[in-house]
matplotlib code that plots the C-alpha trace (Angstrom):
import matplotlib.pyplot as plt

x = [-26.3, -23.0, -19.9, -17.1, -14.1, -11.0, -8.0, -5.0, -2.5, -0.4, -0.2, 3.0, 4.9, 3.4, 4.2, 7.8, 8.0, 6.6, 9.0, 11.9, 10.7, 10.6, 14.1, 15.4, 13.8, 15.3, 18.7, 18.5, 18.0, 20.8, 23.4, 22.7, 22.7, 19.0, 17.6, 14.4, 12.4, 13.9, 13.1, 9.5, 9.3, 10.6, 8.2, 5.3, 6.4, 6.8, 3.4, 1.2, 3.6, 3.0, -0.7, -0.9, 1.1, -1.2, -4.3, -3.2, -2.3, -5.8, -7.4, -5.5, -5.9, -9.7]
y = [7.8, 8.8, 9.3, 6.7, 7.8, 8.9, 6.9, 9.2, 7.0, 6.2, 9.8, 10.7, 7.8, 8.6, 12.3, 11.5, 9.2, 12.0, 14.5, 12.2, 11.8, 15.6, 16.0, 13.4, 15.2, 18.6, 16.9, 15.7, 19.4, 20.6, 18.1, 17.8, 20.4, 20.4, 21.6, 23.7, 20.6, 18.5, 21.2, 21.3, 17.5, 17.4, 20.2, 18.2, 15.3, 17.5, 19.2, 16.0, 15.1, 18.5, 18.2, 14.9, 16.2, 19.2, 17.0, 14.8, 17.8, 19.3, 16.1, 15.9, 19.6, 19.5]
z = [-3.0, -1.5, -3.6, -3.5, -1.6, -3.6, -2.7, -2.6, -0.6, -3.7, -4.9, -3.1, -4.7, -8.1, -7.8, -6.9, -10.0, -12.2, -10.8, -11.5, -15.1, -15.5, -14.0, -16.5, -19.4, -18.2, -17.7, -21.4, -22.4, -20.1, -21.2, -24.9, -27.5, -28.3, -31.5, -31.3, -32.4, -29.6, -27.1, -28.3, -28.2, -24.6, -23.7, -25.0, -22.8, -19.7, -20.0, -19.3, -16.4, -14.7, -15.4, -13.7, -10.7, -10.3, -10.7, -7.8, -5.7, -6.3, -5.2, -2.0, -1.2, -1.7]

ax = plt.figure().add_subplot(projection="3d")
ax.plot(x, y, z, "-o")
ax.set_aspect("equal")
plt.show()
């Protein structure tokens, strides 16, 4: 049985959306005076966004 094709056409738009979310979170850190707890919280939000971006890149580069 052959594998189903992976649809990656929507990835560029999704990657752009995720990058904008990351930029927004980084802007929050830059503009505001963040406590270490807030920096950790923002870092925890950024990590899955980066992971999603790299997963999509990996699928398109394969």
